Backbone as CSV, one residue per row, in Angstrom:
resi,resn,N_x,N_y,N_z,CA_x,CA_y,CA_z,C_x,C_y,C_z
1,MET,82.429,74.266,137.281,82.438,75.657,137.736,83.373,75.788,138.927
2,THR,84.348,76.671,138.858,85.281,76.896,139.957,85.425,78.392,140.208
3,ALA,85.916,78.748,141.370,86.131,80.147,141.730,87.604,80.483,141.615
4,CYS,87.930,81.661,141.050,89.305,82.111,140.943,89.843,82.429,142.334
5,LYS,91.025,81.869,142.684,91.606,82.089,144.008,92.137,83.509,144.168
6,LYS,92.335,84.212,143.058,92.891,85.553,143.119,91.823,86.622,143.301
7,CYS,90.719,86.513,142.528,89.709,87.573,142.588,88.343,87.076,143.022
8,GLY,88.160,85.742,143.127,86.876,85.203,143.548,85.856,85.074,142.451
9,GLY,86.232,85.453,141.197,85.296,85.340,140.090,85.051,83.900,139.715
10,TRP,83.854,83.633,139.184,83.503,82.277,138.789,83.933,82.008,137.360
11,VAL,84.562,80.849,137.141,85.058,80.460,135.823,84.277,79.247,135.348
12,GLY,83.624,79.350,134.216,82.837,78.237,133.697,81.840,78.728,132.686
13,VAL,80.697,78.098,132.639,79.657,78.446,131.678,78.525,79.148,132.397
14,ALA,78.072,80.254,131.840,76.970,80.981,132.461,75.758,80.074,132.626
15,GLY,75.132,80.147,133.796,73.962,79.326,134.057,74.286,78.019,134.727
16,ASP,75.557,77.744,135.028,75.957,76.510,135.689,75.311,76.456,137.073
17,ALA,74.752,75.299,137.414,74.051,75.152,138.699,74.984,75.308,139.883
18,ALA,76.293,75.098,139.693,77.244,75.191,140.792,77.582,76.625,141.153
19,ALA,77.200,77.586,140.338,77.512,78.979,140.619,76.464,79.586,141.542
20,PRO,76.870,80.550,142.389,75.908,81.233,143.257,74.877,81.975,142.431
21,ALA,73.725,82.207,142.989,72.668,82.911,142.281,73.138,84.299,141.881
22,GLY,72.922,84.647,140.624,73.285,85.973,140.138,74.731,86.120,139.731
23,ALA,75.558,85.070,139.904,76.972,85.172,139.558,77.142,85.145,138.042
24,GLU,78.020,86.010,137.543,78.321,86.034,136.114,79.558,85.185,135.860
25,ALA,79.458,84.220,134.944,80.565,83.298,134.677,81.143,83.542,133.300
26,THR,82.452,83.345,133.154,83.130,83.464,131.881,84.009,82.251,131.678
27,ALA,84.441,82.011,130.431,85.304,80.875,130.140,86.699,81.080,130.719
28,HIS,87.135,82.347,130.867,88.413,82.674,131.487,88.146,83.639,132.628
29,CYS,88.938,83.525,133.696,88.803,84.459,134.799,89.120,85.861,134.301
30,THR,88.325,86.859,134.720,88.505,88.220,134.232,89.711,88.919,134.830
31,CYS,90.403,88.300,135.788,91.558,88.966,136.381,92.865,88.567,135.723
32,THR,92.880,87.525,134.908,94.117,87.028,134.321,93.954,86.840,132.817
33,PRO,94.803,87.469,131.993,94.693,87.269,130.542,95.023,85.836,130.177
34,PRO,94.265,85.206,129.261,94.518,83.817,128.874,95.787,83.637,128.064
35,GLU,96.335,84.697,127.464,97.542,84.585,126.658,98.210,85.951,126.566
36,ALA,99.490,85.950,126.210,100.226,87.196,126.065,99.620,88.048,124.954
37,GLY,99.539,89.352,125.189,99.004,90.262,124.188,97.501,90.429,124.249
38,ALA,96.830,89.701,125.141,95.377,89.806,125.251,94.987,91.137,125.896
39,ALA,93.811,91.607,125.597,93.289,92.843,126.176,91.805,92.649,126.475
40,ARG,91.274,93.487,127.350,89.871,93.359,127.731,88.937,93.912,126.657
41,CYS,87.825,93.225,126.470,86.772,93.719,125.584,86.177,94.986,126.200
42,PRO,86.050,96.079,125.451,85.499,97.314,126.003,84.020,97.219,126.343
43,SER,83.357,96.162,125.886,81.929,96.018,126.136,81.619,95.179,127.374
44,CYS,82.238,93.959,127.455,81.903,93.057,128.554,83.045,92.836,129.531
45,GLY,84.272,93.269,129.180,85.405,93.113,130.084,86.131,91.791,129.966
46,ALA,85.664,90.884,129.126,86.333,89.596,128.964,87.643,89.786,128.211
47,TRP,88.584,88.870,128.437,89.859,88.943,127.735,89.680,88.456,126.299
48,ALA,90.304,89.163,125.368,90.266,88.783,123.958,91.694,88.743,123.434
49,PRO,92.068,87.716,122.653,93.425,87.650,122.106,93.679,88.778,121.118
50,ALA,94.951,89.081,120.896,95.305,90.162,119.975,94.828,89.862,118.558
51,ALA,94.872,88.582,118.161,94.467,88.191,116.807,92.970,87.928,116.753
52,ALA,92.175,88.909,117.172,90.714,88.749,117.186,90.068,90.001,116.618
53,ARG,88.998,89.814,115.881,88.216,90.921,115.355,86.918,91.095,116.149
54,GLN,86.586,90.075,116.955,85.298,90.064,117.630,85.446,89.398,118.988
55,CYS,84.774,89.929,119.998,84.799,89.320,121.324,84.034,88.004,121.267
56,SER,84.635,86.930,121.795,84.002,85.618,121.737,82.882,85.467,122.758
57,PHE,82.728,86.436,123.680,81.691,86.344,124.711,80.461,87.181,124.359
58,CYS,80.683,88.483,124.109,79.525,89.349,123.807,79.392,89.621,122.316
59,HIS,80.388,89.174,121.500,80.372,89.268,120.042,80.429,90.696,119.511
60,VAL,80.847,91.640,120.347,81.021,93.000,119.854,82.281,93.043,118.992
61,GLU,82.262,93.872,117.935,83.428,93.980,117.058,84.522,94.778,117.742
62,LEU,85.759,94.285,117.654,86.908,94.926,118.289,87.696,95.737,117.267
63,ALA,88.186,96.893,117.695,89.011,97.722,116.818,90.380,97.074,116.664
64,SER,90.735,96.721,115.449,92.005,96.040,115.205,92.516,96.401,113.818
65,VAL,93.776,96.082,113.579,94.400,96.416,112.303,95.371,95.305,111.925
66,ARG,95.475,95.025,110.621,96.417,94.031,110.125,97.702,94.717,109.673
67,CYS,98.815,94.019,109.850,100.090,94.479,109.313,100.063,94.303,107.802
68,SER,100.474,95.314,107.061,100.420,95.240,105.597,101.535,94.385,105.010
69,ARG,102.509,93.976,105.840,103.591,93.130,105.353,103.344,91.656,105.660
70,CYS,103.073,91.329,106.939,102.921,89.920,107.322,101.477,89.545,107.633
71,PHE,100.545,90.528,107.644,99.110,90.320,107.826,98.739,89.840,109.240
72,ALA,99.633,90.006,110.208,99.303,89.675,111.595,98.330,90.713,112.147
73,LEU,97.394,90.260,112.997,96.395,91.149,113.581,96.903,91.772,114.875
74,HIS,96.530,93.055,115.089,96.893,93.772,116.313,95.729,94.655,116.724
75,TYR,95.694,95.023,118.004,94.714,96.000,118.444,95.021,97.340,117.793
76,ALA,93.980,98.123,117.588,94.122,99.379,116.855,95.102,100.342,117.522
77,GLY,95.336,100.214,118.818,96.253,101.111,119.512,97.715,100.775,119.301
78,ALA,98.025,99.617,118.731,99.417,99.219,118.515,100.035,100.069,117.401
79,THR,101.329,100.366,117.540,102.022,101.185,116.550,103.014,100.397,115.706
80,VAL,103.508,99.266,116.251,104.497,98.451,115.557,104.044,96.996,115.553
81,CYS,104.210,96.305,114.421,103.848,94.899,114.324,104.785,94.067,115.196
82,SER,104.220,93.280,116.102,105.032,92.455,116.996,105.637,91.257,116.273
83,ALA,105.146,90.951,115.063,105.644,89.788,114.314,106.819,90.135,113.399
84,CYS,106.743,91.292,112.699,107.791,91.618,111.729,108.440,92.973,111.965
85,GLY,107.897,93.781,112.882,108.513,95.059,113.216,108.105,96.227,112.348
86,LEU,107.207,96.013,111.390,106.783,97.104,110.511,105.885,98.076,111.273
87,THR,106.029,99.364,110.984,105.137,100.360,111.568,103.737,100.161,111.006
88,LEU,102.761,100.047,111.899,101.388,99.777,111.476,100.733,101.045,110.955
89,GLY,100.003,100.898,109.875,99.287,102.030,109.302,97.787,101.882,109.507
90,LEU,97.036,102.668,108.770,95.588,102.609,108.859,95.052,101.483,107.982
91,GLU,93.894,100.967,108.345,93.236,99.907,107.583,91.859,100.398,107.168
92,GLY,91.565,100.292,105.892,90.286,100.765,105.400,89.258,99.659,105.284
93,THR,88.060,99.913,105.789,86.954,98.962,105.647,86.108,99.390,104.461
94,LEU,86.024,98.527,103.448,85.332,98.867,102.210,83.889,98.398,102.188
95,GLY,83.459,97.763,103.287,82.065,97.362,103.400,81.839,95.878,103.171
96,PRO,80.644,95.395,103.497,80.329,93.969,103.330,80.236,93.572,101.870
97,VAL,80.461,92.285,101.607,80.359,91.747,100.250,79.327,90.626,100.241
98,SER,78.894,90.257,99.062,77.933,89.169,98.944,78.596,87.848,99.288
99,GLY,77.820,86.905,99.744,78.362,85.609,100.151,78.666,85.607,101.634
100,SER,78.853,84.421,102.186,79.116,84.276,103.615,80.429,83.537,103.837
101,CYS,80.902,83.562,105.065,82.159,82.908,105.408,82.041,81.402,105.184
102,PRO,82.950,80.790,104.441,82.869,79.348,104.198,83.125,78.516,105.446
103,ARG,83.793,79.092,106.451,84.068,78.369,107.686,82.920,78.525,108.678
104,CYS,82.458,79.764,108.896,81.362,80.016,109.845,79.991,79.753,109.232
105,ARG,79.913,79.881,107.911,78.698,79.649,107.109,77.649,80.755,107.255
106,ASP,77.440,81.305,108.452,76.381,82.302,108.627,76.928,83.697,108.925
107,ALA,78.243,83.887,108.807,78.852,85.183,109.085,79.073,85.964,107.793
108,THR,78.867,87.270,107.858,79.045,88.133,106.697,80.522,88.423,106.467
109,LEU,80.914,88.488,105.213,82.288,88.816,104.852,82.423,90.309,104.581
110,THR,83.595,90.863,104.900,83.857,92.290,104.736,85.106,92.488,103.889
111,ARG,85.050,93.442,102.982,86.199,93.791,102.159,87.038,94.821,102.906
112,VAL,88.348,94.557,103.071,89.221,95.473,103.798,90.443,95.812,102.950
113,GLN,90.953,97.026,103.167,92.154,97.490,102.492,93.313,97.391,103.472
114,VAL,94.280,96.504,103.176,95.456,96.317,104.024,96.666,96.793,103.243
115,GLY,97.155,97.991,103.550,98.224,98.568,102.747,97.727,98.784,101.332
116,GLU,98.441,98.218,100.359,98.020,98.349,98.965,97.219,97.145,98.481
117,HIS,96.861,96.256,99.405,96.147,95.040,99.034,94.707,95.081,99.547
118,GLU,93.789,94.541,98.746,92.396,94.377,99.163,92.110,92.889,99.350
119,VAL,91.583,92.533,100.521,91.229,91.148,100.815,89.833,91.114,101.416
120,THR,89.234,89.927,101.416,87.915,89.729,102.008,88.075,88.921,103.288
121,GLU,87.454,89.402,104.364,87.707,88.810,105.677,86.414,88.554,106.447
122,CYS,86.442,87.513,107.278,85.357,87.237,108.219,85.778,87.798,109.575
123,THR,85.022,88.725,110.122,85.394,89.324,111.404,85.158,88.377,112.572
124,ARG,84.409,87.302,112.346,84.159,86.357,113.444,85.330,85.402,113.633
125,CYS,85.771,84.748,112.560,86.847,83.756,112.685,88.191,84.282,112.191
126,THR,88.224,85.476,111.613,89.405,86.150,111.037,89.995,85.399,109.845
127,GLY,89.225,84.511,109.218,89.658,83.896,107.971,89.692,84.934,106.861
128,VAL,90.540,84.710,105.855,90.739,85.690,104.787,90.641,84.998,103.429
129,PHE,89.909,85.625,102.506,89.835,85.144,101.124,90.600,86.124,100.247
130,VAL,91.581,85.599,99.495,92.468,86.433,98.676,92.377,85.974,97.227
131,ASP,92.102,86.907,96.307,92.044,86.515,94.899,93.455,86.201,94.405
132,HIS,93.556,85.484,93.306,94.843,84.974,92.823,95.831,86.092,92.486
133,THR,95.352,87.178,91.888,96.243,88.277,91.521,96.852,88.926,92.758
134,THR,96.017,89.179,93.763,96.501,89.790,95.003,97.457,88.866,95.730
135,LEU,97.134,87.570,95.764,98.012,86.615,96.442,99.368,86.538,95.753
136,ASP,99.376,86.643,94.429,100.643,86.628,93.692,101.504,87.827,94.093
137,ARG,100.888,88.997,94.237,101.636,90.193,94.645,102.155,90.057,96.077
138,ILE,101.316,89.526,96.970,101.711,89.401,98.372,102.879,88.426,98.529
139,THR,102.782,87.268,97.882,103.842,86.258,98.027,105.146,86.712,97.364
140,LYS,105.054,87.400,96.236,106.261,87.898,95.581,106.945,88.970,96.430
141,ALA,106.142,89.803,97.102,106.722,90.819,97.986,107.445,90.162,99.157
142,SER,106.874,89.089,99.715,107.526,88.384,100.820,108.790,87.684,100.349
143,ASP,108.755,87.122,99.130,109.939,86.452,98.590,111.067,87.456,98.350
144,ALA,110.722,88.655,97.869,111.728,89.700,97.655,112.294,90.185,98.982
145,GLN,111.428,90.281,99.983,111.884,90.690,101.306,112.841,89.658,101.900
146,ARG,112.558,88.367,101.665,113.437,87.317,102.179,114.826,87.431,101.558
147,SER,114.872,87.742,100.262,116.154,87.866,99.578,116.976,89.022,100.134
148,ALA,116.291,90.054,100.657,116.987,91.224,101.175,117.422,91.057,102.630
149,ARG,116.929,90.043,103.310,117.267,89.850,104.722,118.669,89.271,104.871
150,MET,119.334,89.662,105.953,120.649,89.121,106.263,120.523,87.751,106.915
151,ARG,119.472,87.565,107.719,119.286,86.304,108.430,117.884,85.777,108.160
152,PRO,117.719,84.448,108.046,116.391,83.879,107.839,115.557,83.963,109.107
153,VAL,114.244,84.014,108.959,113.358,84.009,110.125,113.030,82.566,110.477
154,ALA,112.432,82.386,111.662,112.064,81.045,112.107,111.000,80.465,111.187
155,SER,111.054,79.163,110.985,110.100,78.501,110.109,108.727,78.459,110.742
156,ALA,107.679,78.570,109.911,106.305,78.515,110.409,105.975,77.152,110.970
157,SER,106.670,76.107,110.512,106.373,74.756,110.964,106.801,74.524,112.405
158,ALA,107.563,75.492,113.001,108.026,75.329,114.374,106.879,75.410,115.370
159,ALA,105.786,76.068,114.986,104.651,76.200,115.886,103.368,75.849,115.139
160,PRO,103.134,74.569,114.874,101.959,74.161,114.091,100.663,74.438,114.839
161,LEU,99.618,74.755,114.076,98.308,74.973,114.671,97.643,73.633,114.957
162,PRO,96.691,73.605,115.902,95.987,72.343,116.195,95.308,71.802,114.938
163,ARG,95.328,70.492,114.793,94.711,69.871,113.618,93.194,70.032,113.658
164,GLN,92.634,70.356,112.505,91.196,70.503,112.370,90.638,69.338,111.558
165,PRO,89.381,68.961,111.795,88.769,67.910,110.969,88.775,68.326,109.501
166,VAL,88.994,67.359,108.615,89.038,67.662,107.183,87.639,68.026,106.710
167,THR,87.498,69.246,106.203,86.223,69.743,105.707,86.456,70.457,104.383
168,TYR,85.668,70.123,103.388,85.770,70.795,102.099,84.815,71.990,102.097
169,LEU,85.383,73.179,101.905,84.628,74.418,102.034,84.151,74.936,100.681
170,PRO,83.017,75.620,100.660,82.553,76.230,99.415,83.269,77.564,99.176
171,CYS,83.516,77.884,97.923,84.112,79.167,97.583,83.134,80.279,97.952
172,PRO,83.582,81.321,98.665,82.664,82.403,99.041,82.191,83.227,97.846
173,ALA,82.868,83.095,96.693,82.490,83.866,95.519,81.479,83.143,94.640
174,CYS,81.679,81.815,94.437,80.810,81.082,93.512,80.070,79.913,94.158
175,GLY,80.453,79.507,95.361,79.776,78.415,96.051,80.266,77.030,95.682
176,VAL,81.161,76.921,94.700,81.705,75.619,94.304,82.672,75.128,95.375
177,VAL,82.640,73.832,95.665,83.521,73.265,96.685,84.976,73.429,96.249
178,MET,85.794,73.938,97.159,87.199,74.212,96.849,88.073,72.988,97.078
179,ASN,89.219,72.953,96.386,90.204,71.898,96.568,91.146,72.248,97.705
180,ARG,91.645,71.234,98.406,92.598,71.430,99.488,94.014,71.241,98.939
181,LYS,94.880,72.236,99.152,96.237,72.203,98.620,97.238,72.536,99.726
182,ASN,98.380,71.860,99.688,99.476,72.131,100.611,100.275,73.309,100.054
183,PHE,100.280,74.441,100.747,100.964,75.639,100.262,102.451,75.364,100.067
184,GLY,102.946,75.620,98.840,104.350,75.368,98.545,104.720,73.901,98.527
185,GLU,103.741,73.018,98.603,103.889,71.557,98.550,104.498,70.943,99.807
186,ILE,105.296,71.705,100.566,106.003,71.118,101.715,105.755,71.877,103.015
187,SER,104.931,72.926,103.002,104.769,73.764,104.197,103.931,73.106,105.285
188,GLY,103.019,72.216,104.893,102.086,71.647,105.857,100.898,72.542,106.133
189,ILE,100.816,73.692,105.440,99.694,74.624,105.588,98.679,74.282,104.498
190,ILE,97.590,73.645,104.890,96.596,73.171,103.928,95.569,74.270,103.684
191,LEU,95.520,74.748,102.441,94.634,75.848,102.068,93.484,75.343,101.202
192,ASP,92.444,76.155,101.123,91.278,75.845,100.294,91.320,76.746,99.072
193,VAL,91.346,76.130,97.880,91.615,76.866,96.643,90.468,76.728,95.657
194,CYS,89.986,77.878,95.182,89.051,77.920,94.056,89.866,78.368,92.845
195,LYS,89.949,77.543,91.812,90.774,77.866,90.646,90.314,79.148,89.958
196,ALA,89.029,79.441,90.058,88.492,80.599,89.349,88.621,81.906,90.132
197,HIS,88.544,81.834,91.481,88.413,83.084,92.233,89.502,83.379,93.252
198,GLY,90.030,82.398,93.945,91.054,82.726,94.928,91.283,81.630,95.946
199,VAL,91.903,82.025,97.063,92.324,81.084,98.097,91.772,81.523,99.442
200,TRP,91.223,80.564,100.196,90.730,80.841,101.543,91.793,80.437,102.565
201,PHE,92.144,81.390,103.435,93.077,81.149,104.528,92.301,81.181,105.840
202,ASP,92.321,80.103,106.611,91.741,80.130,107.947,92.570,81.044,108.840
203,ALA,92.095,81.284,110.058,92.780,82.187,110.983,94.261,81.852,111.097
204,GLU,95.099,82.846,110.894,96.563,82.775,111.028,97.262,82.011,109.910
205,GLU,96.528,81.422,108.978,97.184,80.661,107.905,97.926,81.569,106.931
206,LEU,97.384,82.744,106.646,98.075,83.660,105.730,99.384,84.131,106.353
207,GLU,99.360,84.458,107.647,100.588,84.855,108.338,101.621,83.729,108.316
208,ARG,101.182,82.500,108.533,102.094,81.350,108.552,102.650,81.059,107.156
209,ALA,101.833,81.265,106.126,102.296,81.050,104.755,103.395,82.059,104.391
210,LEU,103.206,83.310,104.785,104.213,84.326,104.510,105.470,84.086,105.337
211,GLN,105.308,83.583,106.543,106.469,83.243,107.366,107.247,82.091,106.736
212,PHE,106.526,81.143,106.151,107.162,80.025,105.443,108.037,80.544,104.305
213,ILE,107.548,81.547,103.574,108.325,82.133,102.483,109.576,82.823,103.028
214,LEU,109.407,83.606,104.100,110.538,84.331,104.678,111.591,83.386,105.239
215,ALA,111.186,82.192,105.635,112.128,81.209,106.160,112.840,80.436,105.055
216,GLY,112.574,80.786,103.790,113.227,80.109,102.667,112.501,78.866,102.205
217,GLY,111.240,78.724,102.587,110.488,77.521,102.231,110.300,77.337,100.737
218,LEU,110.093,78.436,100.000,109.896,78.309,98.556,111.172,77.861,97.858
219,ASP,112.324,78.302,98.368,113.588,77.846,97.789,113.736,76.337,97.946
220,THR,113.398,75.854,99.142,113.462,74.410,99.383,112.491,73.669,98.469
221,ALA,111.288,74.228,98.296,110.290,73.598,97.423,110.785,73.554,95.982
222,ARG,111.434,74.623,95.518,111.961,74.654,94.150,113.054,73.603,93.970
223,GLU,113.937,73.482,94.969,115.016,72.494,94.888,114.455,71.079,94.802
224,ARG,113.431,70.797,95.598,112.825,69.457,95.570,112.121,69.205,94.239
225,ALA,111.496,70.247,93.692,110.835,70.099,92.391,111.855,69.797,91.299
226,THR,113.022,70.460,91.377,114.084,70.206,90.404,114.582,68.769,90.514
227,GLU,114.739,68.292,91.758,115.177,66.913,91.964,114.159,65.920,91.416
228,ARG,112.861,66.219,91.613,111.818,65.330,91.078,111.859,65.311,89.559
229,ASP,112.078,66.478,88.940,112.143,66.547,87.479,113.317,65.728,86.944
230,LYS,114.465,65.819,87.615,115.626,65.033,87.185,115.350,63.543,87.304
231,ALA,114.717,63.142,88.415,114.401,61.731,88.607,113.394,61.244,87.555
232,ALA,112.427,62.108,87.204,111.437,61.723,86.195,112.083,61.556,84.829
233,ARG,113.012,62.459,84.487,113.705,62.342,83.197,114.563,61.083,83.145
234,ALA,115.223,60.771,84.267,116.027,59.547,84.318,115.156,58.312,84.145
235,LEU,113.969,58.338,84.793,113.048,57.207,84.683,112.528,57.059,83.254
236,ASP,112.248,58.186,82.591,111.800,58.142,81.199,112.881,57.537,80.302
237,ALA,114.130,57.909,80.577,115.239,57.378,79.778,115.356,55.864,79.957
238,ILE,115.149,55.409,81.197,115.211,53.970,81.468,114.081,53.247,80.754
239,ARG,112.897,53.842,80.738,111.756,53.213,80.062,112.029,53.101,78.556
240,VAL,112.659,54.144,77.974,112.981,54.094,76.547,113.940,52.943,76.266
241,ARG,114.956,52.807,77.118,115.938,51.723,76.921,115.294,50.351,77.079
242,ARG,114.218,50.304,77.875,113.571,49.014,78.116,112.536,48.677,77.045
243,SER,112.238,49.648,76.175,111.209,49.440,75.165,111.632,48.357,74.171
244,PRO,110.670,47.601,73.584,110.995,46.516,72.646,111.791,47.028,71.453
245,GLY,112.836,46.270,71.093,113.614,46.595,69.907,114.712,47.613,70.113
246,TYR,114.833,48.179,71.362,115.846,49.218,71.574,117.250,48.684,71.319
247,TYR,117.560,47.503,71.882,118.907,46.954,71.728,119.121,46.357,70.342
248,GLU,118.023,45.835,69.744,118.159,45.250,68.419,118.493,46.313,67.372
249,THR,118.049,47.579,67.628,118.289,48.654,66.662,119.554,49.433,66.965
250,GLY,120.324,48.959,67.942,121.584,49.629,68.234,121.463,50.720,69.269
251,GLY,120.320,50.811,69.930,120.149,51.848,70.941,120.994,51.612,72.164
252,GLY,121.373,50.362,72.447,122.193,50.075,73.600,122.753,48.678,73.475
253,SER,123.651,48.346,74.335,124.270,47.031,74.294,123.406,46.021,74.995
254,GLY,123.423,44.807,74.497,122.622,43.767,75.112,123.064,43.456,76.513
255,ALA,124.370,43.617,76.819,124.862,43.304,78.151,124.318,44.253,79.182
256,GLY,124.038,45.505,78.747,123.554,46.482,79.723,122.092,46.335,80.036
257,GLY,121.376,45.552,79.255,119.946,45.451,79.451,119.567,44.903,80.800
258,SER,120.267,43.900,81.288,119.909,43.300,82.550,120.105,44.285,83.710
259,VAL,121.140,45.143,83.628,121.384,46.141,84.680,120.259,47.171,84.700
260,ILE,119.884,47.646,83.506,118.808,48.638,83.406,117.495,48.054,83.891
261,ASP,117.235,46.820,83.521,116.009,46.170,83.982,115.971,46.111,85.504
262,ALA,117.095,45.811,86.125,117.149,45.735,87.581,116.877,47.094,88.220
263,ILE,117.449,48.172,87.623,117.218,49.515,88.156,115.764,49.893,88.032
264,LEU,115.180,49.627,86.855,113.776,49.966,86.639,112.861,49.201,87.573
265,ASP,113.137,47.930,87.735,112.314,47.124,88.628,112.380,47.670,90.058
266,GLY,113.565,48.128,90.471,113.694,48.691,91.818,112.936,49.988,91.979
267,LEU,112.938,50.845,90.932,112.224,52.130,91.012,110.726,51.953,91.019
268,LEU,110.235,50.941,90.340,108.794,50.762,90.194,108.151,49.913,91.271
269,LYS,108.957,49.376,92.166,108.383,48.533,93.246,107.614,49.377,94.245
């Protein structure tokens, strides 16, 4: 427990024995925002980050809106998305849905309308569950937008999120444990996927996935996939040449067999 040198407020955990009697303590000093874009909670006065749906101190719900293009969160008073520059519109709340947040486990999920897309969100951790059809529309729109840009945006991998312990989450729709997949195979954004119902994005993962697309990440992934396919076809051809009887039936020259064997042995080591 320490006292802020600027305002004298106590910083620490409420109830700490080191605080004066009756002193109210917070995790951050109430005179200084913990990060850029933070604003005070209208209920308790604590600072809350812009990408928050709920105050982490008093747990009151905060008025906020998502960008319909990049899905970044902003306070309801914002007019322009600070991430992509799109003019922010209204966001419709369609009400709670059955099932609970797979990350928080005891938090209720809410269906929200973001532009022309409907997603399911946890207001506590801001995780988002997106069905496969909606995700296909969102990613295709970002890919089309990337093609129309004159300059690429910064890669999402430039600012990685802190590593979290590996946890397999249940699907919020059916309860079956979801598989962990690397978005685009090379992004480093590990998502939780239910083959039947959709994809769970932890806080900021959907924004980072769309940023990866805008940075040309899918093009790079396609190029690498093409290279892997070529290498696989070459390896298959080598295996055919190495098969018994290939040279005896005129499939290749006996002199070339030793060279092919050496190449195959090197690839399979």
